[in-house]
N, CA, C and O atoms as a DFTB+ gen file, in Angstrom:
352 C
 N C O
     1  1     182.963     136.356     109.650
     2  2     182.621     134.805     109.534
     3  2     182.004     134.467     110.433
     4  3     182.486     134.803     111.515
     5  1     180.949     133.827     110.471
     6  2     179.924     133.955     111.499
     7  2     180.850     132.128     112.321
     8  3     181.327     131.325     111.519
     9  1     180.926     131.794     114.059
    10  2     181.538     130.263     113.702
    11  2     179.625     130.064     114.511
    12  3     178.795     130.972     114.566
    13  1     179.428     128.548     115.040
    14  2     178.976     127.866     116.112
    15  2     179.351     126.763     116.391
    16  3     180.517     126.382     116.286
    17  1     178.238     125.976     116.858
    18  2     178.786     123.868     117.341
    19  2     177.580     123.695     116.568
    20  3     176.809     124.581     116.196
    21  1     177.526     122.811     116.425
    22  2     176.540     122.018     116.842
    23  2     176.438     120.229     116.535
    24  3     177.377     119.688     115.951
    25  1     175.706     119.736     116.806
    26  2     175.310     118.277     117.172
    27  2     175.271     116.966     116.307
    28  3     176.371     116.808     116.837
    29  1     175.178     116.388     115.882
    30  2     174.682     115.320     114.604
    31  2     174.270     114.396     115.695
    32  3     174.812     114.277     116.794
    33  1     173.409     113.870     115.314
    34  2     171.766     112.948     115.932
    35  2     172.211     112.196     115.713
    36  3     173.187     112.177     114.963
    37  1     171.608     111.015     116.376
    38  2     171.853     108.979     116.161
    39  2     171.133     108.646     114.724
    40  3     170.977     107.546     114.192
    41  1     170.721     110.027     114.239
    42  2     170.026     109.483     112.384
    43  2     170.616     110.250     110.929
    44  3     170.336     110.366     109.736
    45  1     172.015     110.835     112.328
    46  2     173.342     112.216     110.776
    47  2     172.687     113.006     111.020
    48  3     172.719     112.772     112.228
    49  1     172.123     113.729     110.957
    50  2     170.886     114.763     111.342
    51  2     171.651     116.085     111.867
    52  3     172.234     116.119     112.951
    53  1     171.608     116.712     111.348
    54  2     172.530     118.268     112.026
    55  2     171.289     119.339     111.908
    56  3     170.698     119.798     110.930
    57  1     171.191     119.479     112.884
    58  2     170.756     121.185     112.841
    59  2     171.442     122.495     112.566
    60  3     172.218     122.735     113.490
    61  1     171.452     123.541     111.539
    62  2     172.516     124.485     111.256
    63  2     171.436     125.470     112.279
    64  3     170.229     125.592     112.070
    65  1     172.273     126.176     113.515
    66  2     172.026     127.161     114.427
    67  2     171.231     128.365     113.053
    68  3     171.763     128.641     111.978
    69  1     169.803     128.900     113.584
    70  2     169.262     129.412     114.032
    71  2     169.307     130.834     112.597
    72  3     168.653     131.207     111.623
    73  1     170.802     131.238     113.514
    74  2     171.585     132.293     112.792
    75  2     171.483     131.998     111.414
    76  3     170.545     132.292     110.672
    77  1     172.456     131.433     111.148
    78  2     173.058     130.861     109.944
    79  2     172.370     129.879     108.677
    80  3     172.882     129.375     107.677
    81  1     171.460     129.871     109.030
    82  2     170.006     129.715     108.001
    83  2     169.333     130.732     108.360
    84  3     168.225     130.444     108.814
    85  1     169.553     131.677     108.333
    86  2     168.789     132.658     108.048
    87  2     168.426     132.886     105.944
    88  3     167.224     132.667     105.792
    89  1     168.803     133.073     105.161
    90  2     169.022     133.199     103.965
    91  2     168.921     131.518     103.156
    92  3     169.232     131.206     102.006
    93  1     168.278     130.531     104.455
    94  2     168.209     128.816     103.752
    95  2     166.074     129.377     103.072
    96  3     165.293     130.326     102.998
    97  1     166.244     127.688     102.738
    98  2     164.273     127.897     103.037
    99  2     164.217     126.329     102.814
   100  3     164.824     125.459     102.190
   101  1     163.358     126.437     103.507
   102  2     162.354     125.171     103.854
   103  2     162.870     123.632     101.791
   104  3     162.088     124.042     100.934
   105  1     163.638     122.550     101.221
   106  2     163.906     122.710     100.121
   107  2     165.235     123.322      99.846
   108  3     165.938     122.995      98.890
   109  1     165.365     123.703     100.218
   110  2     167.052     124.329      99.505
   111  2     167.993     123.406      99.598
   112  3     167.985     123.034     100.771
   113  1     168.885     122.771      98.937
   114  2     169.484     122.375      98.329
   115  2     170.719     122.373      98.378
   116  3     171.377     122.949      97.512
   117  1     171.437     121.549      99.677
   118  2     173.059     122.138     100.046
   119  2     173.825     120.962      99.229
   120  3     173.392     119.813      99.145
   121  1     175.313     121.534      98.502
   122  2     176.187     120.397      98.138
   123  2     176.979     120.207      99.903
   124  3     176.902     120.833     100.960
   125  1     177.508     119.322      99.550
   126  2     177.913     119.034     100.621
   127  2     179.433     119.144     100.349
   128  3     179.439     119.285      99.126
   129  1     180.801     119.165     100.772
   130  2     181.905     118.786     100.152
   131  2     182.283     118.105     101.339
   132  3     181.961     118.496     102.461
   133  1     183.015     117.010     101.090
   134  2     183.671     115.921     102.506
   135  2     184.700     116.403     102.725
   136  3     184.410     117.599     102.707
   137  1     186.303     116.307     103.040
   138  2     188.350     116.141     102.996
   139  2     188.019     115.253     104.499
   140  3     187.074     115.327     105.284
   141  1     188.827     114.698     104.488
   142  2     189.607     114.252     105.742
   143  2     188.827     114.358     106.980
   144  3     188.151     113.454     107.471
   145  1     189.048     116.043     107.633
   146  2     188.743     116.643     108.361
   147  2     187.533     118.146     108.703
   148  3     187.430     118.911     109.661
   149  1     186.765     118.021     107.343
   150  2     186.204     118.710     107.119
   151  2     184.918     118.127     106.348
   152  3     184.995     117.085     105.698
   153  1     183.940     118.737     106.444
   154  2     182.770     118.842     105.984
   155  2     182.285     120.895     105.629
   156  3     181.989     121.797     106.412
   157  1     182.400     120.866     104.417
   158  2     182.001     122.008     103.883
   159  2     180.468     122.104     102.649
   160  3     180.150     121.577     101.583
   161  1     179.800     123.256     103.753
   162  2     178.428     123.352     103.098
   163  2     178.452     124.385     102.234
   164  3     179.142     125.394     102.382
   165  1     176.953     123.937     100.393
   166  2     177.280     125.324     100.124
   167  2     175.804     125.018      99.803
   168  3     175.240     123.938      99.983
   169  1     175.278     126.135      99.303
   170  2     173.705     126.516      98.665
   171  2     173.988     125.885      97.123
   172  3     174.862     126.415      96.437
   173  1     173.214     124.726      96.595
   174  2     173.132     124.496      95.559
   175  2     173.149     125.099      94.910
   176  3     174.000     125.131      94.021
   177  1     171.815     126.203      95.097
   178  2     170.952     127.782      93.392
   179  2     172.258     128.275      93.829
   180  3     172.682     128.910      92.864
   181  1     172.962     128.311      94.597
   182  2     175.309     128.987      93.703
   183  2     175.488     128.615      92.992
   184  3     175.530     129.607      92.265
   185  1     175.788     127.434      92.088
   186  2     177.012     125.950      92.422
   187  2     176.565     126.146      91.021
   188  3     177.554     125.738      90.412
   189  1     175.662     126.527      90.078
   190  2     175.408     126.546      88.469
   191  2     176.890     127.469      87.444
   192  3     177.544     127.349      86.409
   193  1     176.758     128.236      88.474
   194  2     178.046     128.626      87.999
   195  2     179.017     129.551      89.106
   196  3     179.402     130.721      89.117
   197  1     179.141     128.700      89.767
   198  2     180.714     129.046      90.307
   199  2     180.952     127.690      90.846
   200  3     181.726     127.574      91.796
   201  1     180.321     126.565      90.300
   202  2     181.150     124.925      91.172
   203  2     182.153     125.248      90.394
   204  3     183.043     125.462      91.218
   205  1     182.561     125.410      89.455
   206  2     184.108     124.910      89.872
   207  2     185.153     126.358      90.890
   208  3     186.286     125.962      91.164
   209  1     185.053     126.831      91.051
   210  2     185.301     127.850      91.372
   211  2     185.160     127.236      93.125
   212  3     186.191     126.784      93.622
   213  1     184.227     127.250      93.741
   214  2     184.089     126.927      94.847
   215  2     184.713     124.846      94.683
   216  3     185.270     124.665      95.766
   217  1     184.776     123.857      94.095
   218  2     185.514     122.745      94.536
   219  2     187.053     124.053      94.581
   220  3     187.449     124.601      95.609
   221  1     187.629     124.253      93.201
   222  2     189.087     124.913      93.625
   223  2     188.723     125.212      95.300
   224  3     188.754     124.405      96.229
   225  1     188.414     126.486      95.316
   226  2     187.986     126.468      97.222
   227  2     188.484     125.471      98.262
   228  3     189.414     125.495      99.069
   229  1     187.149     124.222      97.832
   230  2     187.536     123.370      98.851
   231  2     189.155     122.534      98.895
   232  3     189.467     121.947      99.931
   233  1     190.375     122.552      97.368
   234  2     190.854     122.111      97.022
   235  2     191.925     122.944      97.989
   236  3     192.696     122.408      98.785
   237  1     191.847     123.842      97.834
   238  2     192.807     124.954      98.417
   239  2     193.072     124.919     100.401
   240  3     194.058     125.043     101.127
   241  1     191.419     124.657     100.660
   242  2     191.402     124.694     101.975
   243  2     191.925     123.445     102.093
   244  3     193.101     123.651     102.393
   245  1     191.655     121.656     102.005
   246  2     191.980     121.359     102.227
   247  2     193.656     121.576     102.135
   248  3     194.458     121.443     103.059
   249  1     193.873     121.869     101.042
   250  2     196.194     122.007     101.058
   251  2     196.044     122.981     102.608
   252  3     196.209     122.286     103.610
   253  1     195.910     123.675     102.734
   254  2     196.203     124.966     102.943
   255  2     195.933     124.819     105.060
   256  3     196.390     125.688     105.803
   257  1     194.809     123.053     105.830
   258  2     194.960     122.987     106.361
   259  2     195.724     121.841     106.537
   260  3     196.006     121.750     107.732
   261  1     196.062     121.173     106.064
   262  2     197.766     120.457     105.818
   263  2     198.090     120.601     105.891
   264  3     198.728     119.708     106.448
   265  1     199.160     122.173     105.741
   266  2     199.683     122.503     105.922
   267  2     199.839     122.810     107.831
   268  3     200.545     122.470     108.780
   269  1     198.600     123.710     107.500
   270  2     198.729     123.935     109.463
   271  2     199.094     122.757     110.411
   272  3     200.016     122.829     111.224
   273  1     197.995     121.253     110.181
   274  2     198.823     120.343     110.769
   275  2     200.436     119.537     110.573
   276  3     200.831     118.519     111.143
   277  1     201.374     120.663     109.257
   278  2     203.074     119.956     109.412
   279  2     203.082     121.092     110.618
   280  3     203.815     120.601     111.477
   281  1     202.448     122.833     111.252
   282  2     203.744     123.779     111.271
   283  2     204.154     124.944     110.749
   284  3     204.498     126.017     111.244
   285  1     203.983     124.255     108.920
   286  2     203.913     125.684     108.156
   287  2     203.606     126.220     108.368
   288  3     204.482     126.397     109.215
   289  1     202.582     127.486     108.631
   290  2     201.960     128.238     109.610
   291  2     202.567     130.163     110.486
   292  3     203.390     130.366     111.379
   293  1     201.973     130.846     109.944
   294  2     202.705     132.052     110.748
   295  2     201.130     133.205     110.731
   296  3     200.188     133.661     110.082
   297  1     201.764     133.151     111.857
   298  2     201.652     134.579     112.605
   299  2     201.278     135.696     112.821
   300  3     202.055     136.404     113.462
   301  1     199.475     136.507     112.216
   302  2     199.850     138.182     111.636
   303  2     198.952     138.580     112.651
   304  3     197.970     138.104     113.219
   305  1     199.881     140.014     112.700
   306  2     198.510     140.661     113.769
   307  2     197.142     141.303     113.113
   308  3     197.203     142.428     113.609
   309  1     196.250     141.300     112.515
   310  2     194.908     141.582     112.223
   311  2     195.648     142.485     111.116
   312  3     195.076     142.327     110.038
   313  1     196.902     143.522     111.008
   314  2     196.128     145.226     110.130
   315  2     197.363     143.487     109.315
   316  3     197.131     143.061     108.184
   317  1     198.611     142.797     110.317
   318  2     199.187     142.489     109.087
   319  2     198.325     141.830     107.758
   320  3     198.344     142.230     106.594
   321  1     197.524     140.619     108.371
   322  2     196.155     139.757     108.012
   323  2     196.214     140.776     106.696
   324  3     196.631     140.347     105.620
   325  1     195.804     142.050     106.840
   326  2     194.483     142.494     106.385
   327  2     195.968     143.308     104.900
   328  3     196.472     142.403     104.235
   329  1     196.314     144.269     104.660
   330  2     197.808     144.467     103.988
   331  2     197.985     142.875     102.977
   332  3     198.072     142.848     101.750
   333  1     197.998     141.935     103.696
   334  2     198.528     140.881     103.318
   335  2     197.261     140.539     102.143
   336  3     197.557     140.452     100.951
   337  1     195.734     140.348     102.658
   338  2     195.048     140.061     102.287
   339  2     194.670     141.220     100.944
   340  3     193.875     140.813     100.098
   341  1     195.311     142.787     100.766
   342  2     194.597     143.467      99.756
   343  2     195.576     143.513      98.530
   344  3     195.266     144.089      97.488
   345  1     197.042     142.732      98.753
   346  2     198.188     141.946      97.457
   347  2     197.275     141.438      96.438
   348  3     197.236     141.734      95.244
   349  1     196.574     140.656      97.074
   350  2     195.508     139.490      96.286
   351  2     194.809     140.152      95.250
   352  3     194.002     139.533      94.557
């Protein structure tokens, strides 16, 4: 997973850092999903087959953030996390 920080201009424009847009081209369409505290960008060309899955992912992500904000989270080592992930 890559992480970067960017700014919003006075016109509401956001620059996607070069490293994050390696597979994006001028004219590509992006779906924007906004929740209370998050904005998720997804290439629209990839959504035709996966829109339902992407929306479900956004719903689960919002649910997880709410749980986190309520302090309902567990700290795990990387090994413990990977073992848990393999169960899925």
